[in-house]
C-alpha positions as CSV (number, residue, x, y, z in Angstrom):
1,M,-71.9,270.7,114.1
2,A,-75.5,270.1,114.7
3,Q,-74.9,266.5,116.2
4,F,-73.2,267.9,118.4
5,F,-75.7,271.4,118.8
6,L,-78.4,268.2,119.0
7,A,-76.3,265.5,121.7
8,G,-76.0,269.2,124.1
9,L,-79.8,269.8,124.0
10,Y,-80.2,266.9,125.0
11,E,-78.3,266.8,127.7
12,K,-79.6,269.7,129.2
13,G,-83.2,268.8,128.5
14,K,-83.3,273.1,127.1
15,G,-86.5,272.5,124.4
16,V,-87.3,268.3,124.5
17,D,-87.0,266.2,127.3
18,K,-83.0,264.9,129.5
19,D,-82.2,261.9,128.0
20,K,-78.6,260.9,128.2
21,I,-78.7,258.0,126.4
22,K,-79.9,260.4,123.1
23,A,-77.4,263.3,124.1
24,L,-74.3,260.3,123.9
25,A,-75.8,259.1,120.7
26,W,-75.6,262.8,119.1
27,Y,-72.3,263.3,120.3
28,G,-71.0,259.9,120.0
29,L,-72.2,260.5,115.4
30,A,-70.8,264.3,115.9
31,E,-66.9,262.5,117.1
32,E,-67.4,261.0,114.0
33,Q,-67.6,263.0,112.3
34,G,-64.8,264.4,113.7
35,Y,-66.0,267.6,115.8
36,P,-64.0,269.3,118.1
37,G,-65.5,268.6,121.7
38,A,-67.4,266.2,120.7
39,R,-65.0,263.6,122.3
40,E,-65.0,265.2,126.2
41,A,-68.2,265.6,126.2
42,M,-68.9,261.7,125.8
43,T,-65.9,260.8,128.1
44,R,-67.7,264.0,130.8
45,L,-71.4,262.0,130.4
46,T,-70.7,258.1,130.2
47,D,-69.1,259.0,133.5
48,E,-72.5,259.9,134.7
49,M,-73.9,256.7,132.3
50,S,-74.7,253.1,133.5
51,A,-73.2,250.3,131.2
52,P,-76.9,249.6,130.2
53,E,-77.2,252.6,129.2
54,Q,-74.3,253.1,127.1
55,D,-74.8,250.4,125.3
56,E,-78.5,251.7,124.8
57,A,-77.1,254.8,123.3
58,A,-74.3,252.9,121.1
59,R,-77.3,250.5,119.6
60,L,-78.9,254.2,118.6
61,R,-76.2,255.7,117.6
62,S,-75.7,252.3,115.0
63,R,-79.0,252.9,113.7
64,H,-79.0,256.5,112.7
65,Q,-76.3,255.5,110.6
66,F,-77.2,252.0,109.3
67,T,-80.5,254.8,108.5
68,E,-78.0,257.3,106.6
69,N,-76.3,254.7,104.9
70,C,-79.8,253.4,102.9
71,S,-81.0,256.7,102.1
72,S,-78.0,257.0,100.1
73,L,-78.0,254.1,97.9
């Protein structure tokens, strides 16, 4: 749930600098956790983004997953 709401803050620039790349990365993490609405938010956002921006979001999401996996060792 927190991932989805954090993504929305980045998407809208509320309390943080507006950043579509970080928003998409967080929506992706929320979607992987099965959060309702995350897939729709990702689709909406990717329609507004270039392929390089989407690639950067995927890299951020992968980096976060790697960090999370390492911390549980």
